[in-house]
N, C-alpha and C positions, 0 to 999 in steps of 0.2 A: 321407726320414725323416719328417718332419711337414710338415702344409701346412694352413693358411698359419702361419707361427712369427714372433713379433714383430720378430728382429731381420734378417731374410731377406727384405726387400723384393724383393729382386732377381729370385727366384723367382715372386712375383704377377706383377712386370712382366713376364717371359719370357711368363709363362702368358696374359696379358690381351693381348700383343701377338699370340702365337699364334691366339688367337681371332678378335681384329679381321683377320688376314689368312686368315680361311677356314677355318683347321684347327679341325676337332670335336675338343676337349680333356678327358680325364677325369683324376683325380689320385687316386692309392692310396697313401695313406702307411702306412708299417710301423708306426710308432708308434702311441699313442692320441691322439685328438682333443686339442687344447691349451686350456687352460681359457678362453682370449679367443677361440676361435675365431670365436663368434657374432659378437664386435665385430670382429674384424680382416676378416671374409667381408663385409660390410657397408661396412667404412672403404675396403677396398681394391677395391671393385668386383667381386666374386668371387661374387655371388650366383646368378649362372645357371651356373655351371662344377658340373659333379659330383665330388664329393670325397668318398671314403671313408677311414675311419681304422681300425687294430686297436682292437678291441672284444671282449669276451665272446662276442657272439652271431657276429662274424665269427671270431673263433678257432674257435668251435666247427662253424662250416662248413669251415674248414681241415682240422679233425680229420675230419670226414665224407668230406672228398674225397682225403684220405689213406688211410682205412678202405676206400674203394670203388675207389681205384687203388692197391692195396698194391705193386705192382711199382714203381709210379712212386715213392711213399714211400718202399720201400728204397735206389733207386736214386740219389734225393736226400741220403736219410741217410748212405750212403757215401760219396758225392762230398763232402759237408761233412768226415767224418771223414778223409778223403784229403788236403784240403787246410788241416786246421785242428787236428788232434790235438797237433801242438807247442805250438799256442798256446793252451791251456784257457781262459781267459776269453773269446776269440774264438769258439771253440766251443760254450760255454754258451750266450753270446746267440744264436750263430746257431741252434741249437736250438729255443729259445723263440720264433725267430720262423718254425720251419717251417710251423706253421699258417696265418700269414698268408700268407706265400709261396705255398704251395699255394691260397688264396682267388683272389689275383691270378692268377695263372697261372691258373683255372677261370674268372675275369671274361675273360681272353685268349682262352682257347679257347671261348668261347662269343660273343663279340662282335667275334672276329677282326681286330684294328687292323690299320691299316700298318705301325705303329711302336710300338714299346715304349721309350721312353727313360728311363733309368736317371739320376734328376737328381744323386743323390751315388754314389761308386763303390764304397762299401764293402757295408754289407748289400743295399743294394739288387740288389748283383750275386747274390744268392741267387734273386732273380725272375728276373735274365737268363739263369741257366742252366735253369730250364724253361723256359724260352721258346725259348732256342737249341736244347735237345736234345730239345723236344717240338713246338714250334711254326715250323719254320725257315722258313715262311714270311712270319714276320715280320720286319720290319728292327728288329736291334736296336740303340740306340747309348748310349753310355754317357759319362758329363762328368764330369770329375776338377776339384775346384773348390779346396778347401785342406786341413782337418784330415782329410779322404781321401785327400790325396796323400802326407802325411810320418808318419803317425799308423802306429807299428813294427807294429801288429796286422795291418795290410793290406798296408804296403810291401813285400812280400817277393815274389820272383818266383813263390814255391811256393803263393801263397794264391790262395783261390778268385778273387779281384776281379782278379787277372794272368791268370788261365786266362777266364772271363768276357772280360775285355778285348780279349786275344790273338784272339777269336774273336766280335767287337762287327764290326758294318758300319761305324759311324761310331765313333771316339774322340775326343770334343773336349777341352779345357781353356779356363780364362778368363783365362790369362796365359802367356807363351812361357817365363817362369820357371818353369813346373809340368812343362815338356817333358822335359828330361833325367831328372828323377824319374820320371815317367811311363814313359821309357824303359827304366828299369831291369827293368820288366816282361817285357820281353824284346820291346818293340813297336817300329818302324822311327820314327824322330822325323819322317817324311816324310809318314805314316800317320797322324798326330795333327793335329788341327783345331784352328787357334788361333779362339775364338770367346767374346770378351768377354762379360760381362754390360753388358750396354747401359743406358740413360736414357731414359727416356720424355718427350722433351720438352714434351708436350702438357699433363704435370701442371707444368710448371715457372712459377711465377707470373712475372708482367711486371715486367721490371726496375724499380727506383724508387730514390730517394734512400735512402742507407743511414743509420743510427742511427751518429754518429761514435765511431769507436774501441771499439764492441762487436764482443767475441768470441764464437764460438760452436762448441761442440762436440759429439759425438753416438754413441752406442752403448751397449753393455751396459755396466753400471759392475763390471767383474771386473777381477781384478788383471792380467792381460796387456794390458789395451787403454791402459794408462799415463795414468789420468785424475790421477794423483797428479802427474805430471810437469806437466801441464798446469795445475794450481792453484799450484805451485812457481814455473812460469813467469811466471803471471798476477799472482801477488804481486808479481813484480818489475817487471811492466809497469807495473801499477797505482801503484808508487811515484815512476814518471815521469810518468806521465797521470792522475793522481786522476778523472778522468773516465770511466775506462775502466770496462768492464762487460763479465760473461762469462756466459751462459746453455748449461748442460750439458742436453743432452735424453737422457732414457735412464733407466734403472732397473737395480737388479741387486745383488748381495750386498755389495757396496763402495759403497753409498750413506751408511750411517751413518759408516764411518769417513773417507771424504773430506768428510763434511760437518763432521764432528771436526778434520780437517785444515785444513779451508777458516778454523775459528774461529782454531786457533792461528797460523795465518798473519796474523789480522786482516784478512782478506780478506770475511769473508762477507756484508757489507753491499753488495757489489758482485757478489755470485756467484748465479745463480737456476738452481735444481734443479728444473728442470721434472717429471723422473719420466720415465714413459712417456708420449707423447703421439702421436697419430695421425700418419701419413703429410704429410697436409697441412700441419700443424703445422711438421714439421719445415722443408720447405720454406718456408714463411712467415719463420722464422726466420733462416732460410739469408739470407733474400732481404734481409733486413733488417740485416745484418750484414756488416762489413768483413773480418773474419777466420775463416775456419775453420784452427783450429789439432787436431792430431791427431799424438797422440805415443804411439800404438800398439807395443806388442813384437811381434805376431803377428798380420798379417794377408796376405793375397794380392789384392790389386789392389783397394782396400776399396770398395764401392758409395757409399759415404757422401761419399768423396773427391769423386767423379764428381758427386754430387747437388750439393756445394757448388760447385764450379767452373761446375756448369748455370744456378746462382742467383748469379753474379758474386762469390763470394766470393774472395779471395786466399788459398790455402792453405799452410799452414805444416805438414810433415809428416814421422814420422820415416819413415827408411830402411827397408821392406821388401820382401819378396822381389816383384820384377814393378813396383814402382815407378815406374819409369823409364819404363814402356809410358803410363804416365798422365801425370805431371808431369817435364818438362825441368825442372830446377832453374835457377832465375835467369830462367825463360821463361815457363813457366806458374804457378809458385808458387817456393815453396823446399824442400828435403829436406835433415833433419837426422839427424844420427845417432840411434840409440834413447838416450833418456836422455839426451841432451844438452840439459839447459833453457837453456844460457845462448847457446847458438847459436839457440833456437827465440826467448829473450826479442830478441835482437840484430835478427833477420828481424820481428819483430812492430813494434818500435821504428822499424827503418828504412821499414817498411811506414806507419806512422802518420805519419812527418815528411816522408813523398813521395806525398802522395795522388794526383799526377797520374801518378806510374809504377806506382801500385797498379791504377788505373783502365786505364791501357794494357795489364798483364800480366793482369788478370781477362778483357779481351774478347779478348785472345789465345789463352787457355786454353777460352773460351767455343767460340770458332771451331776448334778443335784436337778438343774434346770433340764437337762437332756432326760434326764430318768423318769420326770413327774410333769413336765410340761410342752413335751412333742406334741406337738398340734395333730400329726398325722395321728398318733395312738389316741388322743384324745376325741377327734372325729370318729374313728372306725368304732371307738365304744359306743358313741354317740348313734352310729347309724346301726349298727347291732341292736341297741336299745330300739330304734324305731321299727327295725325290721319286726323284732318280737309283737311288739304291739299292733302292727300291720298284720301279722299271720292271726291274732287274738281276734281283729276288727275280722278278718275275711272267713274266721271260722264263724263268728257268732251273725253275721250275714249272709 
């Protein structure tokens, strides 16, 4: 939808890994350029990647494509109406994206890529339909991630997302917990590729001595991320360990409320709100911290937990769909129920009281991550899958 985006480092990691493996990559976002675009491109090493966005000029280009190809435009709008007429909000948003979708289709028509990959499965399916119906020689793959899996406007069998997914050459998802939901589109579970978001271990700092009783958490400061629970838990930890400290990485609409909460809990002196920071600084803070605490209420195998494990943090995380694929409770870290502050406090206090056990657990977690979530291995497998489909397409055409 937009690239790069502050909270979606995993997309950047995938793109860089693809380019490193020899794939020529171009990114086309359906939304306008983010206001931090220039900064993010430099920080994340994306300066040599072709990235386009929705804009007035690109919208006018798409309108021109529609006027010069009226049969294509009529077919496209009728297809949208067929799948969205009972969902007016989705219909309205889809029609707004028609010009940009037509422009991206025209890019594909002129440049003839081997693969068009829909990084999210909802509105990008608009482009997927155009490619599938008008450029059948191109491999279309589609990825189901998080919000796009369970959002009611899309997660219905007669939605256009389902239509495109059923005709896609490759259907992938980032956690096995998503597979039953994707199957509701009328897709056999055996045809869904499990392809985790991986960690780029080349970016992880060298392991070093931790700051004693330092906790860290990270993410967008919004209501469903559970940072209020983190602060309440930390206040209890601080009462037992007065030298404990908490670093909060990220910014968002809830920041002022969280700062007020920290003051009311009398812990503001021990809490460092860093705001939006670079990915490099996130890794540095994780490398210095003993515990990563994450109390989110809505996640799908959060990438930030993987990064904390890679930095040898002991992770205390809330139970969200798919988390068991990453963290085995009491083996790679601790899983607590959503909102269960007391259990989170108990595990953090246990960790501080048992440093040797913590060190052993973080090393097991690191090795587990290296074996199953190395981005280079994951991207190589995806690339191999694409290549098989490319050969099949070439044989058919």
